[in-house]
SEMIKE-19549 format. One record per atom (N, C-alpha, C, O): residue in one letter; x, y, z. Coordinates in steps of 0.001 Angstrom, whole numbers, padded with zeros to 6 digits, always signed. Example, Ala and Ser with C-alpha at 12.3 -4.5 7.8 and 13.67 -1.06 7.14 Angstrom:
A+013190-005690+007800;A+012300-004500+007800;A+013200-003300+007800;A+014236-003319+008465;S+012850-002250+007080;S+013670-001060+007140;S+012900+000030+007870;S+013409+001138+008039;
END
This chain:
M+136849+098828+102455;M+135493+098434+102872;M+135409+096929+102892;M+135845+096266+101951;N+134853+096381+103952;N+134674+094942+104049;N+133694+094475+102992;N+132556+094944+102955;P+134119+093548+102120;P+133220+093117+101043;P+132039+092318+101546;P+131049+092158+100831;I+132125+091815+102765;I+131004+091060+103290;I+130341+091887+104358;I+130855+092007+105470;R+129209+092456+104032;R+128538+093352+104958;R+127228+092756+105435;R+126439+093436+106092;G+126983+091477+105110;G+125786+090823+105576;G+124516+091456+105051;G+124518+092679+104910;C+123465+090784+104753;C+122255+091460+104311;C+121008+090716+104655;C+121127+089709+105353;A+120086+091008+104339;A+118767+091066+103820;A+117747+090134+104396;A+118210+089130+104937;A+116602+090258+104385;A+115670+089253+104816;A+114529+089253+103849;A+114374+090229+103116;G+113755+088270+103798;G+112631+088217+102899;G+113110+087995+101498;G+114143+088552+101126;L+112443+087234+100715;L+112883+087033+099345;L+112247+088042+098427;L+111062+088354+098542;L+113052+088549+097509;L+112541+089374+096434;L+112453+088459+095224;L+113497+087990+094772;A+111294+088174+094672;A+111203+087168+093652;A+111554+087705+092292;A+111276+088868+092001;A+112152+086901+091455;A+112757+087417+090237;A+111766+087645+089120;A+111011+086746+088748;T+111774+088849+088590;T+110993+089152+087390;T+111970+089714+086384;T+112341+090884+086477;V+112391+088923+085436;V+113370+089421+084508;V+112985+089078+083083;V+112701+087924+082761;L+112981+090087+082239;L+112286+090001+080970;L+113143+090323+079760;L+114321+090657+079884;T+112532+090216+078586;T+113312+090411+077375;T+112709+091437+076458;T+111507+091700+076493;V+113554+092014+075637;V+113075+092852+074552;V+113312+092135+073238;V+113272+092752+072174;G+113555+090854+073305;G+113787+090076+072108;G+114965+090621+071344;G+116039+090860+071897;A+114737+090815+070036;A+115811+091310+069191;A+115759+092812+069048;A+116430+093373+068182;A+114973+093478+069881;A+114846+094934+069768;A+116189+095601+069982;A+116950+095208+070867;S+116477+096594+069185;S+117731+097322+069353;S+117591+098310+070486;S+116489+098750+070813;V+118724+098657+071084;V+118725+099594+072195;V+118459+100996+071669;V+119088+101444+070711;A+117512+101686+072313;A+117219+103054+071900;A+118381+103964+072247;A+119075+103744+073239;H+118593+104984+071433;H+119660+105936+071708;H+119286+106765+072925;H+118185+107311+072995;A+120216+106862+073902;A+119916+107563+075151;A+120791+108790+075266;A+121894+108701+075805;D+120341+109927+074781;D+121114+111150+074930;D+120977+111686+076348;D+121964+111736+077083;S+119792+112080+076740;S+119596+112531+078109;S+118119+112454+078469;S+117477+113489+078647;P+117563+111238+078580;P+116168+111136+079007;P+116011+111745+080381;P+116912+111653+081216;S+114880+112362+080617;S+114677+113032+081888;S+114630+112023+083021;S+114183+110890+082841;V+115092+112440+084180;V+115035+111602+085368;V+113866+112084+086218;V+113753+113285+086462;P+112998+111194+086674;P+111866+111630+087493;P+112330+112375+088744;P+113449+112183+089219;A+111463+113216+089257;A+111781+113958+090473;A+111852+113001+091662;A+111176+111972+091669;P+112655+113328+092656;P+112662+112514+093868;P+111340+112657+094616;P+110496+113471+094241;F+111165+111880+095654;F+109977+112024+096481;F+109914+113443+097044;F+110943+114080+097270;T+108700+113925+097265;T+108515+115303+097716;T+108960+115475+099161;T+109198+114502+099878;A+109066+116733+099570;A+109441+117031+100953;A+108417+116457+101923;A+108780+115946+102982;A+107131+116542+101561;A+106091+116012+102438;A+106198+114493+102557;A+106076+113940+103650;Q+106426+113822+101425;Q+106580+112368+101456;Q+107809+111969+102263;Q+107779+111004+103027;T+108884+112723+102085;T+110115+112433+102821;T+109892+112586+104316;T+110373+111774+105106;A+109170+113615+104703;A+108887+113834+106127;A+108058+112685+106694;A+108298+112244+107818;Q+107088+112202+105927;Q+106262+111083+106390;Q+107091+109805+106527;Q+106936+109052+107488;A+107968+109575+105558;A+108826+108391+105623;A+109773+108480+106812;A+110012+107484+107495;R+110307+109659+107059;R+111212+109819+108197;R+110481+109606+109520;R+111032+109029+110458;A+109241+110073+109586;A+108460+109858+110792;A+108253+108364+111039;A+108312+107908+112181;A+108011+107603+109969;A+107871+106154+110115;A+109173+105525+110586;A+109165+104612+111412;A+110291+106013+110059;A+111590+105480+110449;A+111932+105820+111896;A+112686+105099+112551;N+111372+106924+112390;N+111695+107393+113732;N+110614+107022+114752;N+110662+107466+115900;A+109655+106220+114340;A+108565+105830+115233;A+109090+104924+116350;A+110054+104188+116142;P+108469+104970+117524;P+108927+104129+118638;P+109016+102646+118283;P+109959+101970+118694;A+108045+102132+117526;A+108084+100718+117166;A+109290+100401+116283;A+109915+099350+116422;T+109606+101323+115375;T+110769+101117+114515;T+112051+101142+115334;T+112935+100309+115135;L+112153+102086+116246;L+113355+102186+117075;L+113509+100951+117962;L+114630+100526+118238;A+112401+100377+118408;A+112477+099149+119191;A+112999+097992+118344;A+113808+097187+118806;T+112526+097918+117089;T+113041+096898+116175;T+114525+097116+115907;T+115301+096162+115853;L+114909+098364+115741;L+116319+098696+115529;L+117178+098251+116711;L+118281+097736+116528;S+116670+098452+117913;S+117423+098041+119097;S+117715+096550+119050;S+118825+096118+119363;R+116724+095769+118660;R+116939+094322+118554;R+117898+093999+117409;R+118726+093096+117522;F+117780+094739+116315;F+118672+094522+115170;F+120126+094776+115564;F+121009+093985+115234;F+120368+095864+116258;F+121733+096191+116667;F+122265+095206+117710;F+123478+095055+117854;A+121376+094542+118429;A+121791+093592+119464;A+121809+092154+118962;A+121979+091230+119757;R+121636+091945+117650;R+121413+090602+117115;R+122595+089667+117338;R+122401+088454+117410;D+123834+090199+117452;D+124979+089306+117619;D+125252+088981+119083;D+126176+088229+119392;G+124455+089541+119976;G+124582+089207+121383;G+125666+089943+122136;G+125871+089697+123325;R+126369+090852+121459;R+127440+091579+122151;R+126891+092566+123170;R+127509+092816+124205;H+125712+093129+122863;H+125119+094127+123734;H+123635+093844+123880;H+123006+093356+122941;P+123066+094141+125035;P+121615+093989+125168;P+120889+095026+124334;P+121413+096112+124090;A+119679+094692+123895;A+118918+095622+123063;A+118708+096956+123758;A+118687+098001+123108;A+118553+096928+125072;A+118292+098168+125803;A+119454+099148+125722;A+119275+100348+125928;A+120655+098632+125420;A+121828+099508+125359;A+122053+100110+123976;A+122940+100946+123808;A+121271+099703+122993;A+121510+100156+121618;A+121232+101639+121439;A+121989+102332+120759;Q+120159+102133+122037;Q+119787+103551+121969;Q+119875+104095+120539;Q+120597+105064+120301;P+119165+103500+119592;P+119282+103936+118193;P+118701+105326+117975;P+117760+105743+118651;R+119282+106023+117023;R+118774+107339+116628;R+119057+107531+115147;R+119986+106939+114599;L+118246+108367+114504;L+118481+108674+113102;L+119630+109665+112981;L+119804+110543+113825;A+120406+109511+111919;A+121556+110387+111680;A+121569+110777+110211;A+121494+109913+109338;G+121663+112063+109934;G+121685+112517+108555;G+120288+112611+107981;G+119306+112391+108691;P+120188+112936+106699;P+118881+113146+106063;P+118213+111839+105666;P+118840+110779+105659;T+116944+111931+105339;T+116227+110847+104672;T+116253+111150+103179;T+115899+112254+102764;V+116666+110186+102374;V+116932+110454+100965;V+116145+109527+100052;V+115805+108404+100422;T+115865+110021+098853;T+115267+109197+097803;T+116337+108300+097198;T+117414+108765+096825;V+116031+107016+097103;V+116932+106072+096448;V+116355+105756+095071;V+115240+105247+094958;F+117123+106063+094029;F+116747+105759+092652;F+117320+104407+092265;F+118435+104059+092655;T+116545+103639+091487;T+116974+102321+091032;T+116830+102228+089511;T+115895+102777+088927;L+117756+101536+088896;L+117789+101344+087441;L+116404+101021+086888;L+115717+100134+087396;D+115999+101743+085846;D+114661+101614+085270;D+114618+100471+084246;D+115484+100403+083374;P+113620+099566+084336;P+113556+098448+083381;P+113321+098892+081948;P+113776+098227+081018;G+112612+100012+081746;G+112431+100519+080393;G+113735+100969+079777;G+113955+100801+078578;F+114601+101543+080597;F+115931+101931+080143;F+116727+100694+079739;F+117409+100687+078714;V+116631+099644+080562;V+117312+098387+080248;V+116801+097820+078929;V+117577+097318+078116;A+115485+097904+078725;A+114885+097350+077515;A+115205+098173+076273;A+115056+097682+075154;G+115644+099421+076455;G+115948+100273+075314;G+114774+101104+074858;G+114761+101567+073718;R+113779+101311+075718;R+112620+102114+075331;R+113025+103574+075194;R+113646+104137+076095;A+112676+104180+074082;A+113059+105563+073813;A+112509+106472+074897;A+111335+106383+075257;G+113359+107345+075413;G+112947+108315+076399;G+112849+107801+077814;G+112526+108570+078720;A+113117+106513+078042;A+113040+105979+079398;A+114145+106582+080259;A+115277+106722+079797;P+113838+106939+081494;P+114877+107471+082385;P+115834+106368+082794;P+115480+105189+082779;V+117039+106751+083156;V+117996+105748+083589;V+117555+105098+084897;V+117869+103933+085138;A+116837+105829+085742;A+116449+105295+087044;A+115182+105979+087529;A+114828+107065+087072;D+114507+105319+088466;D+113268+105833+089035;D+113389+105915+090555;D+114140+105146+091155;P+112662+106835+091181;P+112620+106850+092645;P+111979+105559+093143;P+110881+105202+092717;D+112659+104866+094036;D+112274+103509+094411;D+111769+103449+095858;D+110683+102934+096122;F+112558+103975+096777;F+112162+104005+098178;F+112926+105132+098865;F+113811+105747+098271;L+112577+105393+100109;L+113264+106404+100903;L+114117+105709+101958;L+113678+104747+102589;A+115331+106199+102142;A+116249+105570+103092;A+116630+106559+104183;A+116871+107737+103919;S+116680+106065+105395;S+117153+106825+106546;S+118266+106029+107208;S+118216+104800+107249;K+119260+106719+107720;K+120380+106062+108389;K+120199+106158+109898;K+119893+107224+110433;A+120391+105038+110571;A+120321+105017+112025;A+121665+104561+112585;A+122372+103769+111962;V+122005+105063+113751;V+123237+104645+114420;V+122895+104231+115843;V+121919+104703+116426;S+123719+103337+116393;S+123515+102865+117755;S+124528+103539+118673;S+125444+104225+118219;A+124346+103329+119963;A+125239+103951+120942;A+126675+103469+120790;A+127608+104197+121130;D+126868+102239+120279;D+128227+101720+120125;D+128779+101919+118719;D+129812+101344+118375;G+128096+102732+117896;G+128642+103100+116597;G+128203+102253+115426;G+128655+102494+114306;Q+127347+101278+115630;Q+126829+100520+114493;Q+125908+101417+113659;Q+125323+102373+114169;A+125792+101091+112368;A+124912+101843+111474;A+123974+100892+110756;A+124308+099733+110508;A+122800+101397+110427;A+121818+100616+109684;A+121039+101541+108771;A+120897+102732+109046;S+120537+100979+107685;S+119734+101735+106724;S+118294+101244+106781;S+118037+100044+106685;L+117356+102176+106938;L+115931+101862+106994;L+115319+102168+105635;L+115402+103300+105159;W+114701+101163+105001;W+114080+101330+103693;W+112582+101532+103912;W+111927+100679+104511;T+112042+102628+103443;T+110657+102984+103699;T+109912+103160+102381;T+110396+103834+101472;V+108741+102556+102284;V+107917+102649+101077;V+106505+103077+101462;V+106095+102945+102615;R+105775+103589+100487;R+104393+103975+100712;R+103483+102774+100467;R+103541+102158+099403;T+102656+102445+101432;T+101734+101324+101330;T+100304+101859+101368;T+100086+103067+101459;A+099350+100963+101300;A+097947+101367+101330;A+097579+102028+102649;A+096599+102769+102719;T+098350+101768+103686;T+098061+102341+105001;T+099072+103404+105421;T+099144+103770+106594;G+099846+103893+104466;G+100823+104937+104776;G+102248+104452+104595;G+102487+103348+104105;W+103180+105285+104992;W+104596+104959+104827;W+105022+103935+105868;W+104659+104026+107041;K+105803+102957+105411;K+106169+101829+106272;K+107614+101420+106026;K+108051+101336+104878;V+108357+101167+107098;V+109711+100625+106984;V+109589+099139+106664;V+108975+098382+107416;V+110182+098725+105538;V+110053+097337+105105;V+111353+096555+105215;V+111355+095333+105071;N+112459+097248+105469;N+113728+096537+105574;N+114715+097355+106391;N+114718+098585+106337;I+115545+096661+107143;I+116655+097278+107860;I+117911+096544+107425;I+118002+095328+107593;A+118882+097261+106866;A+120115+096655+106373;A+121311+097270+107078;A+121307+098457+107403;T+122320+096470+107309;T+123517+096979+107962;T+124183+098053+107116;T+124127+098025+105887;G+124811+098994+107796;G+125530+100064+107116;G+124596+101165+106675;G+123376+101060+106806;G+125189+102231+106146;G+124396+103369+105708;G+124634+103741+104271;G+124590+104919+103918;D+124889+102740+103418;D+125249+103006+102022;D+124277+103952+101327;D+124696+104887+100644;E+122985+103712+101500;E+121991+104460+100747;E+122117+105955+101015;E+122206+106752+100081;V+122123+106329+102277;V+122244+107746+102630;V+123637+108262+102305;V+123780+109371+101790;D+124662+107476+102598;D+126036+107926+102357;D+126297+108212+100885;D+126930+109215+100554;R+125818+107343+099994;R+126064+107541+098553;R+125365+108797+098046;R+125937+109578+097285;V+124124+108977+098479;V+123365+110131+097984;V+123961+111438+098509;V+124126+112391+097748;T+124280+111490+099787;T+124788+112746+100351;T+126190+113071+099847;T+126565+114241+099766;A+126963+112047+099511;A+128324+112290+099017;A+128332+113033+097688;A+129317+113688+097349;A+127232+112934+096928;A+127154+113615+095632;A+126820+115097+095787;A+126915+115855+094821;H+126430+115518+096985;H+126144+116933+097273;H+125135+117539+096301;H+125234+118715+095950;G+124173+116743+095870;G+123141+117249+094980;G+123586+117487+093553;G+122824+118033+092756;D+124800+117092+093212;D+125326+117304+091867;D+125089+116047+091030;D+125953+115173+090960;G+123923+115957+090400;G+123578+114801+089598;G+122599+113897+090326;G+122223+114162+091468;T+122192+112832+089660;T+121251+111865+090215;T+121996+110595+090583;T+122599+109946+089727;V+121952+110246+091854;V+122576+109017+092331;V+121577+107877+092171;V+120404+108023+092516;F+122040+106738+091647;F+121153+105589+091491;F+121924+104296+091682;F+123153+104255+091646;R+121143+103239+091887;R+121743+101923+092138;R+121373+100942+091037;R+120279+100985+090474;E+122309+100066+090751;E+122079+098932+089849;E+122051+097702+090745;E+123103+097145+091058;P+120858+097265+091166;P+120779+096274+092241;P+121361+094921+091888;P+121758+094173+092781;Q+121423+094590+090607;Q+121906+093270+090210;Q+123343+093026+090664;Q+123706+091891+090971;I+124156+094061+090710;I+125541+093913+091159;I+125827+094814+092355;I+126983+094986+092741;D+124785+095386+092941;D+124904+096281+094092;D+125889+097415+093808;D+126745+097736+094632;A+125750+098007+092634;A+126635+099091+092216;A+125914+100432+092326;A+124700+100516+092142;W+126685+101483+092629;W+126145+102839+092779;W+126826+103785+091802;W+128045+103765+091628;Y+125996+104619+091167;Y+126485+105569+090159;Y+125864+106942+090419;Y+124902+107083+091174;V+126453+107951+089764;V+125806+109254+089685;V+125729+109643+088219;V+126725+109564+087501;L+124546+110064+087768;L+124370+110596+086416;L+124627+112080+086475;L+123901+112820+087139;R+125671+112520+085775;R+126089+113915+085861;R+126567+114374+084478;R+127488+113791+083905;S+125936+115416+083957;S+126342+115992+082666;S+126398+114943+081570;S+127333+114925+080770;G+125394+114064+081531;G+125310+113084+080460;G+126232+111893+080601;G+126316+111075+079685;R+126934+111769+081734;R+127819+110627+081952;R+127396+109872+083202;R+126920+110463+084171;V+127575+108565+083167;V+127315+107703+084310;V+128661+107434+084974;V+129531+106774+084408;L+128810+107964+086193;L+130091+107905+086900;L+129985+106951+088089;L+128951+106901+088754;P+131052+106194+088359;P+130986+105195+089439;P+131147+105822+090818;P+131864+106807+090993;L+130461+105226+091795;L+130575+105677+093173;L+131124+104589+094101;L+131387+104860+095273;D+131299+103377+093600;D+131870+102318+094435;D+132645+101345+093561;D+132701+101486+092339;A+133237+100364+094208;A+134107+099431+093487;A+133342+098630+092445;A+133860+098383+091356;E+132109+098216+092765;E+131314+097447+091820;E+131035+098255+090555;E+131104+097734+089442;A+130722+099526+090744;A+130450+100393+089592;A+131717+100642+088785;A+131674+100645+087555;R+132835+100848+089455;R+134103+101067+088726;R+134463+099844+087908;R+134994+099962+086804;H+134177+098672+088446;H+134452+097453+087682;H+133579+097405+086434;H+134009+096903+085395;A+132355+097923+086529;A+131418+097855+085407;A+131700+098903+084341;A+131646+098599+083150;V+132002+100142+084754;V+132106+101236+083780;V+133466+101915+083756;V+133671+102847+082979;G+134402+101468+084593;G+135714+102103+084630;G+135720+103324+085536;G+134667+103853+085893;A+136895+103757+085896;A+137045+104863+086840;A+136481+106170+086309;A+136038+107012+087090;D+136490+106354+084993;D+136014+107610+084394;D+134561+107542+083950;D+134026+108521+083429;G+133916+106394+084149;G+132524+106263+083758;G+132344+106155+082253;G+133310+106027+081502;V+131072+106210+081825;V+130730+106087+080412;V+129616+107063+080085;V+128989+107626+080982;T+129374+107262+078798;T+128221+108072+078413;T+126943+107335+078778;T+126951+106122+078985;L+125851+108075+078854;L+124573+107453+079175;L+124197+106416+078119;L+123678+105351+078452;A+124458+106725+076841;A+124145+105779+075764;A+124955+104500+075911;A+124434+103404+075704;D+126241+104639+076271;D+127072+103449+076450;D+126602+102633+077658;D+126636+101402+077638;Y+126171+103323+078693;Y+125672+102602+079864;Y+124394+101843+079518;Y+124188+100718+079972;Q+123546+102462+078717;Q+122324+101765+078307;Q+122662+100507+077523;Q+122053+099458+077731;R+123632+100610+076623;R+124040+099424+075867;R+124585+098344+076808;R+124344+097154+076602;L+125316+098766+077835;L+125887+097821+078791;L+124798+097061+079543;L+124826+095831+079597;V+123835+097787+080126;V+122811+097091+080924;V+121852+096314+080030;V+121308+095291+080446;H+121641+096790+078807;H+120808+096030+077877;H+121482+094698+077544;H+120826+093659+077474;R+122770+094743+077343;R+123503+093507+077042;R+123454+092535+078225;R+123326+091325+078040;E+123558+093082+079444;E+123598+092231+080627;E+122221+091699+081021;E+122095+090542+081423;Y+121185+092539+080906;Y+119879+092176+081462;Y+118731+092207+080457;Y+117602+091858+080801;G+119003+092618+079229;G+117916+092821+078279;G+117141+091571+077927;G+115984+091668+077518;D+117739+090400+078072;D+117024+089159+077766;D+116461+088506+079023;D+116059+087343+078998;K+116434+089262+080127;K+115970+088715+081401;K+114860+089558+082003;K+114643+089537+083214;L+114169+090287+081169;L+113075+091131+081638;L+111785+090323+081688;L+111709+089256+081078;P+110761+090807+082406;P+109527+090046+082531;P+108939+089645+081184;P+108855+090457+080262;G+108538+088392+081084;G+107950+087878+079860;G+108938+087150+078983;G+108540+086536+077993;S+110204+087198+079311;S+111220+086536+078494;S+111191+085032+078717;S+110572+084539+079660;A+111869+084318+077835;A+111999+082870+078017;A+112696+082576+079337;A+112380+081600+080018;Y+113641+083426+079687;Y+114367+083291+080949;Y+113400+083371+082122;Y+113471+082581+083063;D+112491+084347+082045;D+111488+084541+083088;D+110502+083380+083112;D+110191+082849+084178;R+110010+082983+081941;R+109004+081922+081872;R+109552+080589+082347;R+108805+079738+082829;A+110852+080412+082212;A+111471+079172+082676;A+111610+079137+084188;A+111987+078111+084755;G+111307+080253+084845;G+111375+080306+086294;G+112787+080340+086826;G+113044+079914+087952;R+113708+080847+086017;R+115103+080904+086447;R+115325+082194+087225;R+115275+083280+086649;A+115568+082086+088524;A+115780+083261+089359;A+117040+083980+088917;A+118049+083351+088598;G+116973+085311+088901;G+118155+086067+088562;G+117840+087200+087638;G+116724+087308+087130;G+118818+088052+087412;G+118679+089117+086441;G+118059+090363+086995;G+118485+090866+088034;Y+117066+090865+086321;Y+116561+092196+086619;Y+115151+092168+087164;Y+114271+091555+086560;G+114918+092808+088274;G+113581+092941+088834;G+112953+094205+088314;G+113538+095277+088466;G+111773+094129+087700;G+111256+095278+086996;G+110088+095987+087619;G+109372+096681+086896;Q+109831+095868+088929;Q+108768+096621+089545;Q+109364+097641+090492;Q+110508+097506+090926;A+108582+098667+090813;A+109079+099714+091698;A+108894+099300+093145;A+107893+099630+093781;A+109862+098584+093646;A+109908+098216+095052;A+111365+098036+095399;A+112166+097756+094506;P+111747+098183+096652;P+113154+098016+096982;P+113654+096672+096516;P+113143+095640+096952;A+114633+096657+095648;A+115133+095412+095084;A+116530+095152+095599;A+117398+096020+095507;A+116756+093988+096132;A+118073+093644+096630;A+118687+092596+095738;A+118021+092046+094861;V+119967+092316+095959;V+120641+091293+095190;V+120833+090068+096062;V+120384+090048+097208;V+121489+089054+095541;V+121752+087863+096332;V+122636+088254+097500;V+123742+088758+097303;R+122159+088028+098708;R+122905+088444+099883;R+122711+087446+101004;R+121878+086543+100914;E+123477+087614+102046;E+123376+086728+103198;E+122258+087188+104110;E+122233+088356+104497;P+121316+086296+104473;P+120224+086713+105334;P+120691+086937+106756;P+121758+086465+107150;A+119895+087655+107523;A+120225+087929+108909;A+120273+086633+109704;A+119531+085688+109435;A+121166+086609+110689;A+121302+085411+111502;A+119989+085067+112187;A+119692+083897+112424;A+119212+086083+112500;A+117959+085852+113213;A+116949+085069+112393;A+116017+084496+112956;T+117110+085031+111085;T+116154+084313+110266;T+116374+082812+110335;T+115452+082034+110093;G+117596+082402+110664;G+117902+080994+110718;G+118018+080361+109350;G+118167+079144+109241;A+117951+081172+108295;A+118012+080627+106943;A+119460+080423+106539;A+120366+081013+107127;S+119676+079583+105529;S+121021+079400+105016;S+121406+080611+104197;S+120536+081379+103784;A+122690+080797+103953;A+123151+081953+103185;A+122796+081745+101731;A+123530+081085+100995;A+121675+082302+101313;A+121172+082127+099964;A+120614+083432+099493;A+120927+084486+100048;A+119774+083378+098454;A+119192+084607+097952;A+118333+085239+099015;A+117533+084560+099658;A+118495+086561+099209;A+117663+087257+100171;A+117497+088668+099729;A+118310+089184+098963;G+116460+089302+100193;G+116232+090681+099818;G+115080+091254+100570;G+114823+090862+101708;T+114371+092182+099959;T+113310+092885+100639;T+112039+092837+099832;T+112053+093141+098639;A+110926+092460+100461;A+109640+092477+099786;A+108908+093710+100243;A+108640+093870+101434;A+108583+094577+099324;A+107838+095773+099677;A+106370+095504+099483;A+105977+094658+098681;A+105551+096243+100237;A+104113+096040+100128;A+103609+096450+098761;A+102550+095990+098333;A+104340+097304+098067;A+103912+097769+096751;A+104001+096677+095707;A+103409+096821+094636;G+104715+095588+095969;G+104862+094527+095000;G+106094+093729+095338;G+106967+094215+096057;V+106187+092507+094834;V+107308+091660+095204;V+108148+091352+093981;V+107627+090973+092932;L+109441+091518+094125;L+110398+091162+093088;L+111319+090136+093668;L+111420+089991+094886;L+111959+089460+092844;L+113009+088616+093393;L+114318+089072+092853;L+114458+089253+091643;A+115261+089259+093687;A+116578+089573+093212;A+117209+088279+092910;A+116910+087260+093532;G+118015+088304+092032;G+118259+087041+091558;G+119601+086517+091726;G+120133+086855+092783;A+120216+085853+091032;A+120941+084747+091489;A+122168+084378+090764;A+123063+085199+090564;A+122223+083124+090358;A+123485+082483+090060;A+124293+083169+088998;A+125514+083266+089120;A+123651+083648+087963;A+124413+084194+086854;A+125086+085503+087201;A+125986+085949+086489;L+124663+086120+088280;L+125202+087424+088652;L+125799+087333+090041;L+125276+087925+090985;A+126855+086619+090169;A+127316+086242+091495;A+128145+087257+092223;A+127684+087500+093338;A+129151+087872+091943;A+130038+088584+092866;A+129400+089832+093434;A+129390+090872+092775;R+128879+089757+094614;R+128160+090877+095195;R+128616+091143+096609;R+129011+090229+097332;R+128559+092399+096995;R+128818+092754+098368;R+127639+092300+099206;R+126485+092541+098854;L+127934+091646+100311;L+126876+091094+101144;L+126544+092056+102267;L+127427+092691+102842;R+125269+092154+102570;R+124828+092973+103689;R+123765+092211+104445;R+122925+091535+103851;R+123806+092322+105739;R+122782+091678+106552;R+121596+092605+106685;R+121750+093814+106859;S+120422+092034+106603;S+119243+092864+106769;S+118125+092098+107425;S+118171+090876+107563;H+117127+092841+107822;H+115969+092261+108497;H+114732+092875+107886;H+114539+094089+107957;R+113891+092051+107285;R+112658+092549+106712;R+111652+092817+107808;R+111444+091988+108695;T+111029+093977+107742;T+110069+094321+108785;T+108639+094202+108320;T+107723+094236+109141;A+108418+094062+107003;A+107043+093976+106496;A+106688+092533+106206;A+105572+092247+105770;
END
């Protein structure tokens, strides 16, 4: 897999907090929230498949100038899936906190020439809305590859993907294998790991109050990591991500550097 996949548009602002000297709670098997309902998924998919969205997709697929937008002919491929993201309470060590929460719904689109993109859809005050388009189909591909066996979730700080299965956190990509090893770790060990990495960077911490971008974003909105912005933005290759209407986070930065890059375009 090409480690540079280009990404993101819009800044996700950093909210990273601390639990001070609090010890990590023991995590045997806290319950994982249910994914978005079938009705919610259908509404999100309808937003992803709307004519206006497909028109934006056509321009996205044509962004490098190789093909005119009219030739893109984008269409949705595969299911629309719930994307779970690492829970800040779990990072903080709060007893009973789930490892991850349902964050947004993702749909995969493909173009006539074989390009793929992921549409991130969130519920806003006016209904379901696509807020980001990112190259590739990681979100849908990771979830469907698990075949419903366990809960697939992402650790956005390092763009790592895992599946929680039978009390173990198992890696689904190279970033996750680097973090937890090929055989994964117990849920309790994973909690200790993320607490060590991000526990002093939660909202309200000295790190947060100092305004130092980076670490862990603790609100329920699509959170991205430091990535390369879309060429269409004209911005330099710096921190980029997705701002959801539900709230803004910043994905952060320097201290957490080695990340797979993806190009994306914020639509909200």
